[in-house]
C-alpha positions as CSV (number, residue, x, y, z in Angstrom):
1,X,0.0,0.0,0.0
2,X,1.4,3.4,-1.0
3,X,0.9,6.3,1.6
4,X,1.6,9.7,0.3
5,X,3.5,12.2,2.4
6,X,1.3,15.0,4.0
7,X,1.2,18.3,2.2
8,X,3.1,21.3,3.6
9,X,-0.2,22.8,4.7
10,X,-1.3,19.7,6.5
11,X,2.1,19.3,8.2
12,X,1.9,22.9,9.4
13,X,-1.6,22.2,10.7
14,X,-0.4,19.1,12.6
15,X,2.5,21.0,14.1
16,X,0.3,23.9,15.1
17,X,-2.1,21.5,16.8
18,X,0.7,19.9,18.7
19,X,1.9,23.2,19.9
20,X,-1.6,24.2,21.0
21,X,-2.0,20.9,22.9
22,X,1.3,21.5,24.6
23,X,0.4,25.0,25.6
24,X,-3.0,23.8,26.8
25,X,-1.4,21.2,28.9
26,X,0.7,23.9,30.6
27,X,-2.3,26.2,31.1
28,X,-4.4,23.4,32.5
29,X,-1.9,23.1,35.5
30,X,-3.6,25.3,38.1
31,X,-0.2,25.8,39.8
32,X,1.1,27.6,36.7
33,X,-1.8,29.9,36.0
34,X,-1.3,33.6,36.3
35,X,-1.8,35.1,39.7
36,X,-0.8,34.6,43.3
37,X,-0.6,31.1,44.8
38,X,0.1,29.3,48.1
39,X,1.5,25.8,48.4
40,X,2.7,23.8,51.3
41,X,6.1,22.1,50.7
42,X,8.4,20.6,53.3
43,X,5.9,21.5,56.0
44,X,6.0,25.2,55.2
45,X,3.4,27.3,53.3
46,X,5.1,29.2,50.5
47,X,3.8,32.2,48.6
48,X,4.5,32.6,44.9
49,X,3.2,34.4,41.9
50,X,3.0,33.6,38.2
51,X,3.0,36.4,35.6
52,X,4.1,37.1,32.1
53,X,4.2,35.3,28.8
54,X,5.8,32.0,28.0
55,X,7.8,32.4,24.7
56,X,8.3,29.5,22.3
57,X,8.1,26.8,25.0
58,X,10.8,28.4,27.1
59,X,10.9,27.4,30.8
60,X,9.6,29.8,33.3
61,X,12.1,32.1,35.1
62,X,12.1,31.8,38.9
63,X,13.2,34.9,40.7
64,X,15.0,34.3,44.0
65,X,15.2,37.4,46.2
66,X,18.0,38.4,48.5
67,X,18.3,39.4,52.2
68,X,18.5,36.8,53.5
69,X,14.8,37.2,54.5
70,X,13.7,40.0,52.1
71,X,10.9,39.4,49.6
72,X,10.1,39.6,45.8
73,X,7.7,42.6,46.0
74,X,10.1,45.4,45.0
75,X,11.8,43.4,42.2
76,X,8.4,42.6,40.7
77,X,7.3,46.2,40.9
78,X,10.5,47.7,39.5
79,X,12.0,45.1,37.1
80,X,9.5,42.3,36.8
81,X,6.9,43.9,34.6
82,X,9.4,44.6,31.8
83,X,10.7,41.0,31.9
84,X,7.1,39.7,31.8
85,X,6.7,41.1,28.3
86,X,9.2,38.4,27.2
87,X,9.3,35.7,29.9
88,X,7.0,33.8,32.1
89,X,8.0,34.9,35.6
90,X,7.7,33.0,38.9
91,X,8.2,35.2,42.0
92,X,8.9,33.3,45.2
93,X,9.0,34.5,48.7
94,X,11.4,32.1,50.5
95,X,10.4,30.4,53.8
96,X,10.4,33.0,56.6
97,X,10.3,35.8,54.1
98,X,7.7,38.2,52.7
99,X,4.3,36.5,52.4
100,X,5.6,33.0,53.1
101,X,5.3,31.2,56.4
102,X,7.9,31.2,59.1
103,X,8.6,27.6,59.9
104,X,7.3,26.8,63.4
105,X,10.4,24.6,64.1
106,X,12.8,27.3,62.9
107,X,14.1,25.1,60.1
108,X,16.4,27.3,58.1
109,X,19.3,26.1,56.1
110,X,20.6,26.6,52.6
111,X,19.9,22.9,51.9
112,X,16.4,23.3,53.1
113,X,15.8,26.4,50.9
114,X,17.1,24.5,47.9
115,X,14.7,21.6,48.6
116,X,11.9,24.2,48.7
117,X,12.8,25.3,45.2
118,X,12.8,21.7,43.9
119,X,9.4,21.1,45.5
120,X,8.1,24.2,43.9
121,X,9.4,23.1,40.5
122,X,7.5,19.8,40.9
123,X,4.4,21.7,41.9
124,X,4.7,23.7,38.7
125,X,4.9,20.5,36.7
126,X,7.8,21.6,34.5
127,X,10.9,19.5,33.7
128,X,13.2,22.6,33.7
129,X,13.2,26.1,35.0
130,X,15.5,29.0,34.5
131,X,16.6,30.7,37.8
132,X,17.6,34.3,38.6
133,X,19.1,35.0,41.9
134,X,19.8,38.5,43.4
135,X,22.3,38.8,46.2
136,X,21.6,36.0,48.7
137,X,19.2,34.7,46.0
138,X,22.3,34.1,43.9
139,X,23.6,31.8,46.6
140,X,20.4,29.8,46.3
141,X,20.5,29.9,42.5
142,X,24.0,28.5,42.5
143,X,23.3,25.8,45.1
144,X,20.0,24.7,43.4
145,X,21.7,24.5,40.0
146,X,24.5,22.5,41.5
147,X,22.1,20.1,43.2
148,X,19.7,19.7,40.3
149,X,21.5,20.6,37.1
150,X,19.1,18.4,35.1
151,X,16.2,20.7,36.0
152,X,17.9,24.0,35.3
153,X,18.0,25.4,31.8
154,X,19.9,28.7,32.5
155,X,21.1,30.7,35.5
156,X,21.1,34.5,35.8
157,X,23.2,35.8,38.8
158,X,22.6,39.4,39.8
159,X,25.1,40.7,42.3
160,X,25.3,37.1,43.6
161,X,26.6,36.3,47.0
162,X,28.9,33.5,46.0
163,X,31.8,34.3,48.4
164,X,30.9,35.9,51.7
165,X,34.5,36.6,53.0
166,X,35.2,38.4,49.7
167,X,32.0,40.4,50.1
168,X,33.1,41.4,53.6
169,X,36.5,42.4,52.2
170,X,34.7,44.7,49.6
171,X,32.8,46.4,52.4
172,X,35.9,46.8,54.5
173,X,37.6,48.3,51.5
174,X,34.8,50.9,51.2
175,X,34.9,51.7,54.9
176,X,38.7,52.1,54.7
177,X,38.3,54.7,52.0
178,X,35.4,56.6,53.4
179,X,35.5,56.1,57.2
180,X,39.2,55.2,57.9
181,X,39.1,56.6,61.5
182,X,36.3,54.2,62.5
183,X,38.1,51.2,61.0
184,X,41.4,52.0,62.7
185,X,39.6,52.5,66.0
186,X,37.9,49.1,65.7
187,X,41.2,47.5,64.9
188,X,43.0,49.1,67.8
189,X,40.2,48.1,70.2
190,X,40.4,44.5,69.0
191,X,44.2,44.5,69.4
192,X,43.8,45.8,73.0
193,X,41.5,42.9,73.7
194,X,44.0,40.4,72.2
195,X,41.4,39.5,69.6
196,X,41.9,38.7,65.9
197,X,38.5,39.1,64.4
198,X,37.9,38.0,60.8
199,X,37.1,40.5,58.0
200,X,33.4,40.1,58.4
201,X,33.7,41.4,62.0
202,X,35.2,44.7,60.7
203,X,32.7,44.9,57.9
204,X,29.8,45.0,60.2
205,X,31.1,46.3,63.5
206,X,33.7,48.9,62.8
207,X,31.5,52.0,61.9
208,X,29.3,51.8,65.0
209,X,25.5,51.9,65.2
210,X,25.3,55.6,64.3
211,X,26.6,54.9,60.8
212,X,25.6,51.3,60.3
213,X,22.5,52.0,58.2
214,X,24.2,54.7,56.3
215,X,27.0,52.5,55.2
216,X,24.6,49.7,54.4
217,X,22.9,52.0,51.9
218,X,26.1,53.5,50.5
219,X,27.7,50.2,49.6
220,X,24.6,49.3,47.6
221,X,23.4,52.5,46.1
222,X,25.7,54.9,44.1
223,X,22.5,57.0,43.6
224,X,20.9,57.4,47.0
225,X,17.7,58.6,45.4
226,X,17.2,55.0,44.2
227,X,17.8,53.8,47.8
228,X,15.0,56.1,48.9
229,X,12.7,54.8,46.2
230,X,13.5,51.2,47.4
231,X,12.6,52.2,51.0
232,X,9.4,53.8,49.9
233,X,8.4,50.6,48.0
234,X,9.2,48.5,51.1
235,X,7.0,50.7,53.2
236,X,4.2,50.4,50.6
237,X,4.4,46.6,50.6
238,X,3.8,46.3,54.3
239,X,6.4,43.6,54.3
240,X,9.6,43.6,56.4
241,X,12.6,41.4,57.0
242,X,12.2,39.9,60.5
243,X,15.9,38.9,60.6
244,X,14.9,35.3,61.5
245,X,16.3,33.7,58.4
246,X,19.4,35.8,58.3
247,X,20.2,35.3,62.0
248,X,19.8,31.5,61.6
249,X,22.1,31.4,58.6
250,X,24.8,33.8,59.9
251,X,24.6,32.1,63.3
252,X,25.3,28.8,61.5
253,X,28.5,29.9,59.8
254,X,27.3,31.7,56.7
255,X,30.0,34.3,57.1
256,X,32.5,31.7,55.8
257,X,30.4,30.6,52.9
258,X,32.0,30.1,49.5
259,X,30.3,28.3,46.6
260,X,32.2,25.1,46.3
261,X,30.9,23.2,43.2
262,X,31.2,25.4,40.1
263,X,31.9,22.3,37.9
264,X,28.3,21.1,38.5
265,X,26.8,24.1,36.6
266,X,26.8,22.6,33.1
267,X,24.2,25.1,31.8
268,X,24.8,28.6,30.5
269,X,25.2,31.2,33.3
270,X,25.0,35.0,33.0
271,X,26.9,36.8,35.8
272,X,25.8,40.4,36.2
273,X,27.9,42.7,38.3
274,X,28.0,46.4,39.2
275,X,31.4,48.2,39.4
276,X,30.1,50.3,42.4
277,X,28.7,47.3,44.3
278,X,30.6,47.1,47.6
279,X,28.1,44.8,49.2
280,X,29.4,42.0,47.1
281,X,32.4,43.4,45.2
282,X,33.3,43.3,41.5
283,X,36.5,41.2,42.0
284,X,34.3,38.4,43.5
285,X,31.9,38.5,40.5
286,X,34.8,38.3,38.0
287,X,36.3,35.4,40.0
288,X,32.9,33.6,40.0
289,X,32.6,33.9,36.2
290,X,36.0,32.4,35.7
291,X,35.2,29.3,37.8
292,X,31.9,28.5,36.1
293,X,32.3,26.3,32.9
294,X,29.8,28.2,30.7
295,X,29.5,31.7,32.2
296,X,29.6,35.1,30.7
297,X,30.2,38.2,32.9
298,X,28.6,41.5,32.1
299,X,29.8,44.5,34.1
300,X,27.8,47.7,34.7
301,X,30.4,50.5,35.1
302,X,28.3,52.9,37.2
303,X,25.9,50.5,38.9
304,X,25.7,49.2,42.5
305,X,24.1,46.3,44.1
306,X,20.7,46.8,42.4
307,X,21.6,46.7,38.7
308,X,18.0,46.7,37.6
309,X,17.5,50.1,39.3
310,X,20.7,51.7,38.1
311,X,20.3,50.6,34.4
312,X,16.8,49.2,34.0
313,X,16.7,49.1,30.2
314,X,20.1,47.5,29.8
315,X,19.2,45.0,32.5
316,X,16.0,43.9,30.8
317,X,17.8,43.7,27.4
318,X,20.7,41.6,28.8
319,X,18.5,39.2,30.6
320,X,16.0,38.6,27.8
321,X,18.8,38.3,25.2
322,X,20.5,35.7,27.3
323,X,17.4,33.7,27.8
324,X,16.4,33.9,24.1
325,X,19.7,32.4,22.9
C-alpha cells in the first residue's frame, strides 16, 4: 500500500495542533496559572506568583530574592513587569520571608531552601526552570543549579553572594576609603582585647550603630535617590525582614560561605555585576565567572548592588537576550 506524504499545509496544521496541545497542557496546570498562589512544601506554606508570557516553549524564570529574609515585591514592581513582556516569571518569597510562612520549628538552612525550590518546580509540573538570583538569592540559584542541574535550563546571577568573605572584604575596603578613622579605632580596640576578628567582623562592626544603616545604603546605592525609592516601596508593601532567616544562617556559619561546586553548573550562566557594588564586590563577581564552565560576565560601570535600578533598560535587554539564545 502506498501512503503519500502530507502536504506542507497539512504538516503545518499538525505542528500547530501539537503546539496548541502542549500550551493547553501547561495552562491546565492550576499551579502555573497567572496570579498569586500558596503551596505547602516541606511543612512550610510558601507564597509565589506567576506572571508574564511563555515564549516558544521556554521554561519559566524563577526569581530568588536576597536578604536573607527579604521578599520579591520590590523586584516585581521595578523590574519584573518589563521582563514579563518576554518571559513567564515566577516570583517566590522564601520560607520565613515576605508573604511566606515562618517555619514553626525554625528550620532554616541553605539545603532546606534548595529543597523548597525543587518542591516548587515539581508543583509547577515543568521539567526545567531558569533561575535568577539577586544577592543571597544568587547563593540559592548556585546551590540549586549544582544540586539539580538536570532541571535548570539557564542561570542569571545578579550581584550574587557566592563568596561571603570576599563580600566582607569589599565592604571593609569601602569603609577604609570613606571612614578610615572608624576602622582604625575598631582594629585598635580588637588588638587591645587580644582578639583577631575576621574580615566580616570589621565589615559590620567597625563603623558603629550611628553609621551602620548609612554604610549599608552607601555600599549598595551609588545613587541614594534609588535607595530612597526602594525604601518607599518596602513601606508600601507592608512587608519587612524579620531577621529570622538571616540570623539563623549567619549564626550557623554563613559568614564563611563560598560556593564550592562550580563544575556542576553545566548550563549557561550570566553573571551580572556592578562596578560600584561594595556589598558584594566586583572582583568576586569576576572570579565567579572564571570558575563556572559556561559563564559570561557583564559589568555595569556605574551601577551598584541593584543593577535593575541603576540601568533598567540594559538589565532587561541583557537578561532577555541571554534567555532567548
